[in-house]
SEDOZA-574960 format. One record per residue: residue number from 1; x, y, z of N, C-alpha, C in turn. Coordinates in steps of 0.05 Angstrom, whole numbers, plus 5000, padded with zeros to 4 digits. Layout:
NUM X Y Z X Y Z X Y Z
...
***
This chain:
1 2650 7908 3048 2626 7921 3034 2607 7901 3008
2 2582 7899 3009 2565 7886 2990 2570 7906 2969
3 2574 7892 2946 2575 7904 2913 2549 7912 2909
4 2536 7935 2903 2510 7942 2896 2503 7938 2869
5 2474 7930 2871 2453 7918 2844 2459 7942 2830
6 2471 7935 2804 2470 7947 2782 2437 7958 2768
7 2426 7980 2760 2402 7993 2750 2406 7985 2729
8 2388 7963 2721 2388 7946 2692 2369 7969 2672
9 2355 7991 2690 2341 8007 2674 2353 8019 2653
10 2378 8032 2673 2394 8047 2653 2412 8034 2630
11 2415 8020 2636 2431 7996 2610 2406 7994 2588
12 2382 7982 2593 2360 7981 2571 2363 8017 2563
13 2354 8037 2584 2348 8057 2560 2374 8071 2549
14 2400 8059 2552 2419 8063 2540 2423 8052 2518
15 2411 8025 2514 2407 8019 2485 2394 8024 2467
16 2371 8023 2481 2357 8047 2463 2365 8063 2454
17 2370 8084 2465 2382 8109 2456 2400 8108 2439
18 2422 8085 2441 2443 8079 2426 2430 8067 2403
19 2408 8050 2389 2387 8043 2372 2383 8064 2347
20 2377 8084 2374 2362 8102 2360 2368 8120 2343
21 2393 8115 2356 2419 8132 2336 2436 8121 2318
22 2437 8104 2321 2447 8088 2295 2443 8068 2276
23 2416 8064 2287 2398 8055 2256 2374 8063 2244
24 2371 8072 2224 2360 8089 2210 2332 8074 2224
25 2323 8050 2220 2303 8043 2217 2287 8041 2235
26 2306 8056 2265 2295 8061 2282 2295 8095 2298
27 2294 8106 2276 2307 8144 2284 2277 8147 2289
28 2246 8145 2294 2232 8146 2299 2221 8151 2324
29 2240 8126 2343 2240 8121 2374 2246 8142 2381
30 2236 8144 2392 2242 8160 2437 2236 8152 2460
31 2263 8148 2464 2270 8126 2490 2256 8140 2516
32 2258 8170 2518 2241 8176 2535 2213 8174 2541
33 2205 8161 2520 2177 8158 2520 2160 8131 2519
34 2190 8111 2531 2184 8084 2531 2194 8076 2555
35 2171 8059 2568 2176 8052 2602 2180 8023 2595
36 2202 8016 2612 2210 7989 2608 2213 7977 2645
37 2194 7955 2641 2185 7940 2669 2198 7911 2675
38 2195 7895 2687 2216 7863 2691 2171 7863 2701
39 2167 7838 2688 2137 7835 2692 2133 7806 2694
40 2115 7792 2696 2113 7758 2699 2120 7749 2677
41 2115 7723 2679 2123 7696 2654 2101 7703 2640
42 2106 7698 2614 2085 7682 2597 2094 7668 2580
43 2082 7641 2581 2090 7623 2564 2129 7627 2555
44 2130 7621 2536 2158 7624 2520 2171 7651 2512
45 2153 7671 2521 2163 7701 2513 2180 7712 2529
46 2197 7731 2514 2212 7748 2526 2215 7769 2524
47 2193 7783 2519 2184 7810 2520 2156 7817 2512
48 2150 7835 2511 2119 7849 2495 2114 7876 2502
49 2106 7883 2476 2103 7918 2486 2073 7926 2485
50 2061 7932 2500 2045 7944 2503 2043 7974 2496
51 2020 7980 2470 2010 8016 2462 1989 8028 2491
52 1999 8046 2489 1984 8064 2507 1969 8075 2497
53 1963 8092 2468 1944 8106 2456 1926 8090 2446
54 1900 8103 2433 1888 8090 2411 1900 8105 2387
55 1876 8095 2366 1887 8104 2340 1896 8131 2342
56 1912 8152 2319 1913 8176 2326 1933 8183 2340
57 1945 8173 2360 1950 8179 2391 1929 8190 2403
58 1911 8196 2405 1896 8191 2419 1881 8178 2446
59 1882 8187 2468 1871 8174 2499 1847 8163 2489
60 1821 8171 2481 1802 8157 2479 1786 8152 2455
61 1774 8122 2449 1770 8117 2416 1736 8132 2419
62 1731 8113 2389 1702 8129 2387 1684 8120 2398
63 1680 8097 2422 1661 8083 2444 1668 8096 2457
64 1679 8122 2470 1690 8137 2495 1701 8116 2511
65 1711 8093 2502 1734 8080 2529 1761 8101 2528
66 1767 8102 2549 1805 8112 2553 1816 8092 2567
67 1842 8110 2558 1864 8079 2567 1874 8099 2590
68 1885 8081 2623 1896 8094 2637 1924 8114 2630
69 1934 8134 2631 1954 8142 2628 1977 8139 2655
70 2001 8138 2629 2020 8136 2653 2044 8155 2646
71 2054 8167 2676 2063 8195 2666 2090 8192 2684
72 2121 8191 2669 2141 8186 2693 2155 8217 2686
73 2163 8229 2718 2173 8246 2714 2164 8267 2702
74 2139 8267 2704 2121 8286 2700 2111 8284 2655
75 2124 8259 2642 2120 8268 2623 2104 8237 2605
76 2088 8237 2601 2065 8217 2588 2085 8196 2571
77 2079 8170 2582 2106 8150 2563 2070 8134 2540
78 2091 8140 2519 2073 8129 2502 2068 8095 2496
79 2089 8080 2508 2089 8055 2495 2110 8043 2535
80 2090 8010 2536 2111 8008 2556 2114 7971 2549
81 2145 7970 2554 2159 7941 2540 2161 7931 2577
82 2148 7900 2572 2147 7897 2589 2178 7864 2590
83 2194 7859 2602 2214 7845 2595 2202 7814 2614
84 2202 7793 2606 2194 7765 2618 2218 7752 2636
85 2214 7740 2646 2231 7718 2667 2256 7712 2648
86 2242 7692 2620 2266 7683 2599 2279 7701 2594
87 2283 7731 2590 2296 7753 2582 2321 7757 2600
88 2311 7753 2634 2335 7743 2648 2342 7728 2652
89 2339 7707 2649 2351 7678 2658 2348 7662 2635
90 2378 7653 2626 2380 7634 2607 2388 7656 2580
91 2374 7677 2572 2388 7695 2551 2418 7699 2549
92 2430 7707 2522 2449 7720 2522 2444 7750 2508
93 2477 7767 2521 2469 7785 2509 2459 7792 2487
94 2474 7771 2466 2456 7783 2440 2425 7778 2440
95 2424 7758 2450 2394 7746 2443 2368 7773 2461
96 2385 7778 2483 2372 7805 2502 2375 7826 2473
97 2388 7836 2466 2392 7859 2437 2366 7845 2422
98 2363 7829 2412 2349 7818 2393 2319 7821 2407
99 2311 7812 2430 2283 7819 2450 2278 7849 2442
100 2303 7864 2452 2298 7891 2453 2281 7904 2420
101 2299 7899 2406 2291 7907 2375 2268 7893 2362
102 2262 7878 2380 2240 7855 2349 2213 7875 2379
103 2219 7879 2406 2198 7902 2409 2193 7924 2396
104 2215 7942 2400 2220 7962 2387 2205 7962 2350
105 2210 7934 2346 2202 7933 2308 2171 7934 2308
106 2159 7929 2329 2121 7932 2323 2116 7962 2338
107 2126 7979 2355 2119 8002 2341 2116 8022 2316
108 2088 8043 2323 2087 8056 2287 2114 8071 2286
109 2110 8078 2260 2133 8098 2248 2125 8116 2259
110 2099 8138 2258 2098 8154 2278 2098 8154 2305
111 2112 8135 2320 2105 8137 2356 2086 8146 2365
112 2063 8138 2361 2043 8160 2371 2026 8136 2396
113 2036 8126 2400 2028 8105 2422 2017 8072 2408
114 2011 8076 2385 2009 8057 2377 2024 8042 2363
115 2016 8015 2356 2039 7990 2336 2039 7990 2303
116 2044 7989 2297 2049 7980 2267 2028 7968 2258
117 2013 7969 2240 1997 7947 2229 2010 7933 2213
118 2023 7943 2199 2038 7918 2185 2062 7900 2206
119 2072 7907 2218 2090 7885 2226 2085 7863 2249
120 2051 7857 2258 2043 7843 2276 2047 7818 2255
121 2056 7799 2282 2057 7770 2278 2041 7752 2269
122 2011 7769 2263 1985 7757 2249 1988 7763 2227
123 2007 7784 2214 2002 7794 2189 2030 7783 2170
124 2049 7779 2181 2071 7780 2165 2084 7737 2172
125 2075 7733 2201 2072 7704 2198 2104 7704 2202
126 2115 7679 2192 2145 7673 2191 2166 7703 2183
127 2152 7722 2160 2165 7740 2146 2176 7758 2168
128 2156 7753 2200 2165 7773 2214 2205 7773 2223
129 2211 7740 2222 2233 7748 2236 2248 7743 2209
130 2245 7744 2177 2273 7742 2166 2265 7779 2163
131 2251 7787 2168 2262 7827 2168 2276 7829 2193
132 2267 7818 2218 2276 7829 2226 2309 7822 2240
133 2313 7797 2231 2337 7786 2234 2366 7804 2228
134 2364 7810 2194 2386 7832 2191 2394 7858 2205
135 2368 7866 2221 2371 7889 2231 2389 7879 2249
136 2389 7857 2269 2392 7848 2283 2422 7854 2291
137 2427 7825 2261 2456 7825 2259 2466 7853 2247
138 2461 7869 2242 2479 7897 2224 2483 7919 2263
139 2450 7916 2275 2461 7926 2303 2480 7913 2322
140 2482 7886 2316 2514 7877 2342 2532 7881 2323
141 2543 7891 2299 2567 7896 2297 2571 7929 2310
142 2547 7940 2316 2541 7968 2316 2540 7974 2341
143 2539 7956 2365 2537 7956 2394 2553 7958 2404
144 2567 7980 2426 2593 7981 2443 2597 7961 2460
145 2620 7952 2462 2625 7927 2478 2613 7932 2505
146 2619 7957 2523 2608 7963 2548 2584 7957 2548
147 2567 7967 2524 2540 7961 2538 2524 7931 2526
148 2544 7918 2505 2535 7881 2504 2549 7877 2535
149 2574 7879 2556 2583 7873 2574 2563 7877 2591
150 2552 7896 2597 2523 7900 2615 2498 7893 2614
151 2499 7878 2591 2479 7857 2580 2483 7833 2585
152 2512 7832 2584 2511 7801 2599 2519 7797 2621
153 2508 7806 2644 2512 7811 2672 2503 7787 2676
154 2513 7772 2703 2499 7753 2715 2506 7761 2742
155 2481 7755 2754 2476 7760 2785 2449 7786 2786
156 2452 7789 2811 2415 7806 2814 2423 7836 2810
157 2407 7841 2793 2405 7879 2787 2380 7888 2797
158 2374 7912 2796 2353 7931 2803 2332 7941 2780
159 2320 7930 2774 2291 7941 2752 2276 7948 2765
160 2259 7968 2746 2223 7974 2747 2211 7951 2754
161 2179 7953 2766 2175 7928 2765 2145 7949 2774
162 2125 7933 2766 2096 7946 2780 2084 7943 2815
163 2090 7958 2827 2062 7956 2851 2042 7946 2846
164 2026 7973 2829 2001 7967 2816 1999 7971 2783
165 1996 7947 2773 1993 7952 2738 1967 7962 2733
166 1982 7982 2713 1951 7985 2698 1929 7976 2688
167 1902 7978 2692 1889 7965 2680 1876 7967 2650
168 1858 7961 2638 1851 7960 2612 1832 7988 2610
169 1836 7997 2579 1819 8017 2580 1782 8014 2590
170 1770 8046 2600 1744 8040 2619 1733 8056 2616
171 1703 8059 2610 1698 8083 2604 1685 8103 2632
172 1694 8126 2626 1698 8141 2644 1664 8145 2659
173 1671 8140 2685 1641 8145 2691 1625 8117 2698
174 1636 8091 2687 1624 8068 2697 1635 8058 2716
175 1668 8069 2735 1683 8051 2752 1683 8076 2761
176 1687 8078 2787 1687 8094 2809 1711 8091 2813
177 1723 8063 2819 1750 8069 2836 1767 8058 2810
178 1773 8060 2793 1790 8058 2769 1815 8082 2770
179 1840 8075 2775 1864 8095 2767 1866 8104 2747
180 1870 8132 2744 1865 8149 2720 1896 8161 2709
181 1910 8156 2719 1932 8165 2719 1955 8143 2741
182 1981 8133 2718 2001 8126 2732 2019 8137 2737
183 2037 8138 2759 2060 8145 2767 2088 8129 2776
184 2104 8143 2783 2127 8135 2797 2118 8123 2825
185 2087 8131 2831 2091 8122 2856 2079 8096 2860
186 2061 8087 2829 2053 8056 2836 2072 8033 2820
187 2111 8045 2822 2128 8033 2812 2141 8026 2835
188 2171 8000 2821 2193 8008 2851 2211 7995 2830
189 2228 7998 2843 2262 7972 2840 2253 7953 2854
190 2253 7929 2839 2246 7903 2842 2278 7896 2843
191 2283 7868 2849 2309 7853 2846 2298 7825 2830
192 2316 7830 2804 2314 7807 2791 2344 7792 2777
193 2338 7760 2775 2362 7756 2779 2375 7750 2754
194 2387 7762 2737 2398 7750 2709 2423 7732 2711
195 2419 7717 2693 2436 7689 2688 2440 7678 2658
196 2465 7691 2649 2470 7693 2625 2498 7666 2616
197 2489 7655 2599 2504 7626 2594 2532 7642 2581
198 2546 7611 2586 2572 7626 2582 2578 7616 2553
199 2588 7634 2532 2594 7621 2510 2608 7603 2500
200 2604 7584 2482 2614 7554 2485 2647 7545 2488
201 2655 7562 2473 2689 7565 2484 2695 7567 2510
202 2683 7586 2516 2690 7594 2550 2681 7567 2571
203 2659 7557 2563 2657 7531 2583 2669 7512 2576
204 2678 7502 2549 2698 7482 2538 2722 7495 2554
205 2730 7517 2555 2756 7521 2570 2770 7521 2599
206 2734 7523 2610 2728 7513 2642 2727 7489 2649
207 2722 7469 2624 2713 7443 2638 2747 7435 2636
208 2762 7442 2618 2786 7437 2613 2797 7439 2645
209 2799 7462 2651 2814 7469 2670 2806 7453 2703
210 2782 7442 2704 2767 7430 2721 2774 7405 2717
211 2787 7390 2685 2788 7362 2692 2820 7362 2705
212 2841 7379 2700 2869 7383 2690 2871 7394 2722
***
């Protein structure tokens, strides 16, 4: 009987719950209000985060533009994190943790569906990495081994993907066919193949076995 592919969204939700519980810097994060999906390649990016509200957590801005609502199991999502192919192929478990922490670091401390204005790459430049790296090192010491093991998976996994991806903000009344609300009906569990490089020591040991 074929082995069932792991549900990688469960692993990611467990990771974010653990981060929020153990890291005071991320205590404002509410995992149940973050949607995680696998998406297309975007240059050398491993992940991106999309805020789903305007300033102040509002659905509409001053010009009358409205953002599509994403509602999963009846609950409105405030952020959507998209994991790119480089996250799944060629990343270590530790690098995957860093990618998720990187995206969470962008979120507003108010957790209102907007991004932190002072934690943009354009604002911090190289200082962004200097601020993030100590948090990554500290969390990796706290991360449960079984969770790191799941993140080090090699093989196929099931992960949420868009059947119909939400569009940009729109002005009500000017676009007749624009979808205003996205739910589980616009998502599906697709298949992604994870390839996790072996640690150097394991690769060298494997090479010695082959030689002998």
